[in-house]
C-alpha positions in Angstrom: -21.1 37.4 -33.1 -21.5 33.8 -31.8 -21.9 33.5 -28.1 -18.8 32.0 -26.5 -19.1 28.6 -24.9 -18.4 28.1 -21.2 -15.1 26.2 -21.8 -13.9 29.1 -24.1 -14.7 31.7 -21.4 -13.0 29.6 -18.7 -9.9 29.1 -20.9 -9.6 32.8 -21.6 -10.0 33.7 -17.9 -7.4 31.1 -16.9 -4.9 32.3 -19.5 -5.3 35.9 -18.3 -4.6 34.9 -14.7 -1.6 32.7 -15.4 0.3 35.5 -17.2 -1.0 35.1 -20.7 -0.6 32.4 -23.3 3.1 33.3 -23.8 3.8 32.1 -20.2 2.6 28.6 -20.9 5.2 26.0 -21.9 3.1 22.8 -21.8 -0.6 21.9 -21.5 -1.8 18.5 -20.1 -4.9 17.3 -18.3 -6.2 14.3 -16.4 -9.7 13.3 -15.4 -10.3 16.4 -13.2 -7.3 18.8 -13.5 -5.9 21.1 -16.1 -2.1 20.8 -15.7 -0.1 23.8 -16.9 3.7 24.0 -17.0 4.6 27.7 -16.7 7.7 29.5 -17.9 7.5 31.9 -14.9 5.4 30.7 -12.0 5.5 34.1 -10.3 3.2 35.5 -13.0 0.4 33.2 -12.0 -2.3 34.8 -9.7 -3.5 31.8 -7.7 -6.0 33.8 -5.7 -7.6 35.2 -8.8 -7.6 31.7 -10.4 -9.5 30.3 -7.5 -12.1 33.1 -7.8 -13.0 32.2 -11.4 -16.5 30.7 -11.6 -16.0 27.0 -12.5 -12.6 26.6 -10.9 -12.9 24.2 -7.9 -9.3 24.6 -6.7 -5.7 25.4 -7.5 -2.6 23.5 -6.4 1.0 23.3 -7.4 2.5 19.9 -7.7 5.4 18.3 -9.5 6.3 21.6 -11.2 2.9 22.1 -12.6 0.1 24.5 -11.9 -3.0 22.3 -11.5 -6.4 23.8 -11.9 -9.2 21.6 -10.7 -12.2 21.9 -13.1 -13.9 18.5 -12.7 -14.7 15.7 -15.0 -16.4 16.5 -18.3 -15.2 20.1 -18.2 -11.4 19.8 -18.0 -10.9 18.2 -21.4 -13.0 20.9 -23.1 -11.1 23.7 -21.4 -7.8 22.0 -22.1 -8.7 21.9 -25.8 -9.5 25.6 -25.8 -6.2 26.4 -24.1 -4.4 24.3 -26.6 -6.0 26.2 -29.5 -5.2 29.6 -28.0 -1.6 28.7 -27.2 -1.0 26.6 -30.4 0.4 23.9 -28.1 -0.2 20.1 -28.3 -2.5 19.0 -25.4 -1.7 15.7 -23.8 -4.0 13.6 -21.7 -2.5 11.9 -18.7 -3.7 8.6 -17.3 -5.3 9.3 -14.0 -4.2 6.1 -12.2 -0.5 6.8 -13.2 -0.8 10.4 -12.1 -2.3 9.5 -8.7 0.4 6.9 -8.1 3.2 9.3 -9.0 1.8 12.1 -6.9 1.4 9.9 -3.9 4.9 8.5 -4.5 6.5 12.0 -4.4 4.3 13.0 -1.5 5.3 10.0 0.5 9.0 10.5 -0.1 9.7 11.7 3.5 12.5 10.1 5.5 10.1 8.2 7.7 8.1 6.8 4.8 11.2 6.0 2.9 12.3 4.0 6.0 9.0 2.2 6.0 9.5 1.4 2.3 12.9 -0.2 3.1 11.1 -2.2 5.8 8.6 -3.4 3.3 11.4 -4.3 0.8 13.0 -6.6 3.4 9.9 -8.8 3.5 8.9 -8.7 -0.2 11.3 -11.4 -1.3 9.8 -13.7 1.4 6.2 -13.4 0.3 6.3 -16.4 -2.2 7.5 -18.6 0.7 4.9 -17.2 3.1 2.2 -17.9 0.5 3.3 -21.4 -0.4 4.1 -22.5 3.1 0.9 -20.9 4.4 -1.3 -22.9 1.9 0.4 -26.2 2.7 0.3 -25.6 6.5 -3.4 -24.6 6.3 -4.5 -27.6 4.3 -2.4 -29.9 6.5 -4.3 -28.7 9.6 -7.6 -28.9 7.7 -7.0 -32.5 6.5 -5.8 -33.5 9.9 -8.9 -32.2 11.6 -11.0 -34.0 9.0 -9.2 -37.2 9.8 -7.9 -37.5 6.2 -4.2 -37.6 7.2 -2.2 -38.3 10.3 1.2 -39.5 11.5 4.1 -39.3 9.0 2.1 -37.7 6.2 0.9 -34.9 8.5 4.4 -34.4 9.9 5.9 -34.1 6.4 3.4 -31.5 5.4 3.8 -29.7 8.7 7.6 -29.4 8.2 7.1 -28.1 4.7 4.4 -25.7 5.8 6.6 -24.2 8.6 9.8 -24.2 6.5 9.8 -20.5 5.9 10.2 -19.8 9.6 13.1 -22.2 10.1 15.6 -19.7 8.6 13.4 -16.7 8.3 15.5 -14.6 10.8 18.6 -15.3 8.8 17.0 -14.2 5.5 15.5 -11.1 7.2 18.9 -10.3 8.6 20.5 -10.5 5.1 17.8 -8.4 3.4 17.9 -5.9 6.2 21.7 -5.4 5.8 21.2 -5.1 2.0 18.5 -2.4 2.3 20.5 -0.4 4.8 23.8 -0.6 2.9 25.6 -3.3 4.8 27.0 -6.7 3.8 24.4 -9.5 3.5 26.7 -12.1 5.1 27.2 -9.9 8.2 23.4 -9.3 8.4 22.8 -13.1 8.2 25.5 -13.7 10.8 24.0 -11.2 13.3 20.6 -12.8 12.8 22.3 -16.2 13.4 23.5 -14.9 16.8 19.9 -14.2 17.8 18.6 -17.5 16.5 21.4 -19.9 17.8 20.3 -22.8 19.9 23.3 -22.1 22.2 21.6 -19.0 23.4 20.0 -21.2 26.1 23.4 -21.6 27.7 23.9 -17.8 28.1 22.5 -16.3 31.3 21.9 -12.5 31.4 20.3 -10.9 34.4 20.0 -14.3 36.1 17.8 -15.6 33.3 18.8 -18.0 30.4 18.2 -16.6 27.0 15.6 -18.2 24.7 16.6 -18.7 21.0 14.6 -16.4 18.6 12.6 -15.0 21.5 13.5 -11.5 20.3 11.6 -12.3 17.2 11.9 -10.5 13.9 12.1 -7.1 15.6 15.3 -7.9 17.4 16.8 -9.1 14.0 15.7 -5.9 12.3 17.1 -3.6 15.0 20.4 -5.4 15.3 21.0 -5.7 11.6 20.1 -2.0 11.0 22.7 -1.1 13.7 25.2 -3.5 12.1 24.8 -2.0 8.7 25.2 1.5 10.1 28.4 0.6 12.0 29.8 -1.3 9.0 29.4 1.7 6.7 31.0 4.0 9.2 34.0 1.7 9.7 34.6 1.2 6.0 34.8 5.0 5.5 37.7 5.3 8.0 39.4 1.9 7.8 42.5 1.5 5.7 41.9 -0.8 2.7 44.5 -3.3 4.0 42.8 -3.6 7.3 39.2 -3.3 6.1 38.7 -7.0 5.2 40.0 -8.2 8.6 39.0 -5.6 11.1 35.6 -4.3 9.9 33.6 -7.6 10.0 35.3 -8.6 13.2 34.5 -5.4 15.0 30.9 -5.3 13.6 30.2 -8.9 14.8 31.7 -8.3 18.3 30.1 -5.0 18.9 26.7 -5.8 17.5 26.9 -9.4 18.8 27.1 -8.2 22.4 24.6 -5.5 21.7 22.2 -8.0 20.2 22.2 -10.2 23.3 22.2 -7.4 25.9 20.0 -4.8 24.1 18.2 -5.9 21.0 17.2 -9.4 22.2 15.2 -8.1 25.2 14.0 -5.0 23.3 12.7 -7.2 20.4 11.1 -9.6 22.8 9.2 -6.7 24.4 8.1 -5.3 21.1 7.0 -8.7 19.7 5.1 -9.6 22.8 3.5 -6.1 23.1 2.4 -5.8 19.5 1.1 -9.4 19.3 -0.8 -8.9 22.6 -2.2 -5.5 21.4 -3.5 -6.9 18.1 -4.9 -10.1 19.4 -6.4 -8.4 22.5 -8.0 -5.6 20.5 -9.6 -8.0 18.0 -10.6 -10.5 20.8 -12.2 -7.7 22.9 -13.1 -5.1 20.4 -14.3 -7.6 17.7 -16.8 -5.7 15.6 -15.5 -2.2 16.5 -11.8 -3.2 15.9 -12.6 -5.0 12.7 -14.5 -1.9 11.4 -11.8 0.5 12.3 -8.9 -1.6 10.8 -10.7 -2.2 7.5 -11.9 1.4 7.0 -8.5 2.8 7.7 -6.3 0.5 5.7 -6.6 2.1 2.2 -5.9 5.6 3.6 -2.8 4.0 5.2 -1.9 2.6 1.7 -2.2 6.1 0.2 0.3 7.5 2.8 2.6 4.5 2.7 2.2 3.8 6.4 0.7 0.4 5.7 4.2 -1.0 5.3 4.7 -0.8 9.1 2.1 -3.6 9.4 4.2 -6.2 7.6 6.6 -7.0 10.5 3.6 -7.1 12.8 1.9 -9.7 10.7 5.1 -11.7 10.4 5.4 -11.6 14.2 1.9 -12.8 14.6 2.5 -15.7 12.4 5.7 -16.6 14.2 4.2 -16.5 17.6 0.7 -17.7 17.1 0.7 -19.5 13.8 -2.2 -17.3 12.7 -2.5 -13.7 11.3 -5.7 -12.1 12.5 -5.0 -8.8 10.7 -4.7 -10.1 7.1 -8.4 -11.0 6.6 -9.6 -7.8 8.1 -7.3 -5.7 5.9 -8.4 -7.6 2.9 -12.0 -6.3 3.4 -10.7 -2.8 2.4 -10.2 -4.1 -1.2 -13.6 -5.9 -1.2 -15.3 -2.6 -0.3 -13.6 -1.0 -3.4 -15.0 -3.9 -5.5 -18.5 -3.2 -4.3 -18.1 0.5 -5.0 -16.8 -0.3 -8.5 -19.9 -2.3 -9.3 -22.1 0.6 -8.1 -20.1 3.1 -10.2 -20.4 0.8 -13.3 -24.2 0.6 -12.8 -24.7 4.3 -12.1 -22.2 6.2 -14.3 -23.2 7.4 -17.8 -19.5 7.6 -18.8 -18.4 5.0 -21.3 -14.8 5.7 -20.3 -15.4 5.0 -16.6 -17.4 1.8 -17.5 -14.4 0.6 -19.5 -12.0 1.3 -16.7 -14.2 -0.4 -14.1 -14.9 -3.4 -16.3 -11.1 -4.0 -16.8 -10.3 -3.3 -13.1 -12.9 -5.3 -11.3 -11.6 -8.8 -12.1 -8.1 -8.1 -10.9 -9.5 -6.2 -7.8 -11.5 -9.3 -6.8 -8.2 -11.2 -7.1 -6.6 -8.8 -4.6 -4.9 -6.2 -6.9 -6.9 -3.1 -6.2 -4.6 -0.3 -7.5 -6.2 0.1 -11.0 -9.7 0.4 -9.4 -8.6 2.7 -6.6 -6.3 5.0 -8.5 -8.2 4.9 -11.8 -11.8 5.2 -10.5 -12.7 5.7 -6.9 -10.0 8.2 -5.9 -10.5 10.5 -8.9 -14.3 10.5 -8.3 -13.7 11.4 -4.7 -16.8 10.3 -2.6 -16.8 6.7 -4.0 -13.4 6.2 -2.4 -14.8 7.2 1.0 -18.0 5.1 0.6 -15.9 2.1 -0.4 -13.7 2.4 2.7 -16.8 2.8 4.9 -18.5 -0.1 3.2 -15.6 -2.4 3.8 -16.4 -2.1 7.6 -19.3 -4.5 7.1 -16.9 -7.2 6.1 -14.2 -6.2 8.6 -16.6 -6.3 11.5 -17.8 -9.8 10.5 -14.4 -11.5 10.0 -13.2 -9.9 13.3 -16.2 -11.1 15.2 -15.8 -14.6 13.8 -12.1 -14.7 14.6 -11.0 -15.3 11.0 -7.2 -15.6 10.6 -4.8 -16.6 7.8 -1.8 -18.9 7.9 0.3 -16.6 5.7 0.6 -13.2 4.1 1.0 -12.0 0.5 -2.5 -12.8 -0.8 -5.7 -10.7 -0.7 -9.1 -10.8 -2.3 -10.6 -14.2 -3.1 -7.2 -16.0 -3.4 -6.7 -15.3 0.4 -9.3 -18.0 1.0 -6.5 -20.5 0.3 -4.7 -19.3 3.4 -7.8 -19.4 5.7 -7.8 -22.8 7.6 -10.8 -24.9 8.2 -14.4 -23.6 8.4 -13.1 -20.1 8.8 -12.7 -19.9 5.1 -16.5 -19.8 4.7 -16.7 -16.9 7.2 -14.0 -15.1 5.2 -16.1 -15.5 2.0 -19.2 -14.2 3.9 -17.2 -11.2 5.1 -16.0 -10.5 1.5 -19.6 -10.6 0.3 -20.7 -8.2 3.1 -17.9 -5.8 2.2 -18.9 -6.0 -1.5 -22.5 -5.2 -0.4 -21.4 -2.4 1.9 -19.3 -0.7 -0.7 -22.0 -1.1 -3.3 -24.9 0.2 -1.3 -23.1 3.3 0.2 -21.7 4.2 -3.2 -24.9 3.7 -5.2 -27.1 5.7 -2.8 -24.6 8.5 -2.2 -24.6 11.5 -4.6 -21.2 12.0 -6.3 -20.2 13.9 -9.4 -20.1 11.6 -12.4 -17.5 11.8 -15.1 -19.2 13.0 -18.3 -17.9 12.0 -21.7 -17.5 14.7 -24.2 -20.6 13.9 -26.3 -22.7 17.0 -26.7 -19.9 19.2 -27.9 -17.7 16.6 -29.6 -18.3 18.1 -33.0 -17.4 21.6 -31.8 -14.2 20.9 -29.9 -11.3 19.1 -31.6 -9.9 16.1 -29.9 -7.2 17.4 -27.5 -4.9 14.6 -28.3 -4.8 15.7 -32.0 -4.1 19.4 -31.5 -0.9 20.2 -33.3 1.7 22.9 -32.5 
């Protein structure tokens, strides 16, 4: 009798512990996990599965029993399970799987709230990019003596245009995201931005237009959308058109001036001070911490909370000190990707890296992160740690951007003056950090199915 191969033995033991082949409704796999859809999950003995030699872990996610077998093994075991169950085996794209899993995991009320917050500013990003580039070059050319007077003033006005009615647009998008009327959201924001605020005295102090910043607008318009929805539920249709908007504007209007304006001012000033002070005083330490922690924040969805902070920085100081530091996180991934390409023996991984690196250098890091570094495990960590070299440098040099929305090499366009050179140096340092830490750290490589290719049928072609 022929000696059974390790994948065959693993497949048989797994089938036994999940309630037999009759209990399996579907078989799929990704780079590291065998994904079984069971007819009756109660029949699966997870404790016994974990005890099987070769099984690295067992989790239940998205209605699937996921058995972690590692790269190079999972596809062979999946093929054996497919043979024994007479089911077609499907291979799932790792990057897509990771994104979907994180999306479901992040679907908590707080993280959904942060997603709404991000959606408010997403439509403004093209304006932030365009205005930021124009404003940055206007300042650069003025400092070089190339432009002055009317030419500079025209470019300055164009470059700052996004901020002229930004609060109104934020108010409209906030109302839309939270279920209110865009016109009422814009009107509430208009109250907080009106020049006539300087004629209103509260607590013996005249109000300053827009001093509450974007945070006052967000809070007031969220409250306005909430009140509007409540009123529309109880208001008679005949009165709704007249009464609801009037009540919303009166109630939220007074609330905006007495509550949200001072609260937003306190938040804006506190956060702006905290960020600028931590970077100015912490410099190397702060830059390292921010850059290392950014991608883990992206994975959890908490990075969305940084968008209004960046907008507030731009509004108050004309410069965003966070953006270049956070961009180093993506640069660390690029360095790690290069190291993986040089070190891996897997043709599949080389192909993924080769296609992901160019877009990662341009600031789109999801394919590289979700398709390569995260599935391999340690390279994701070494990439994050390697980014600290760049983060520390740009923080120490005081590099800031004139807009948001760009990352990677294109962000250079938003870095004014000589600071652009320092940003590029920081990017190279992050590349080097990610590369060195990943290359000289031992991690489990993905192994293509070469040795046993002739023995095991391609899982994608197994028929029912």
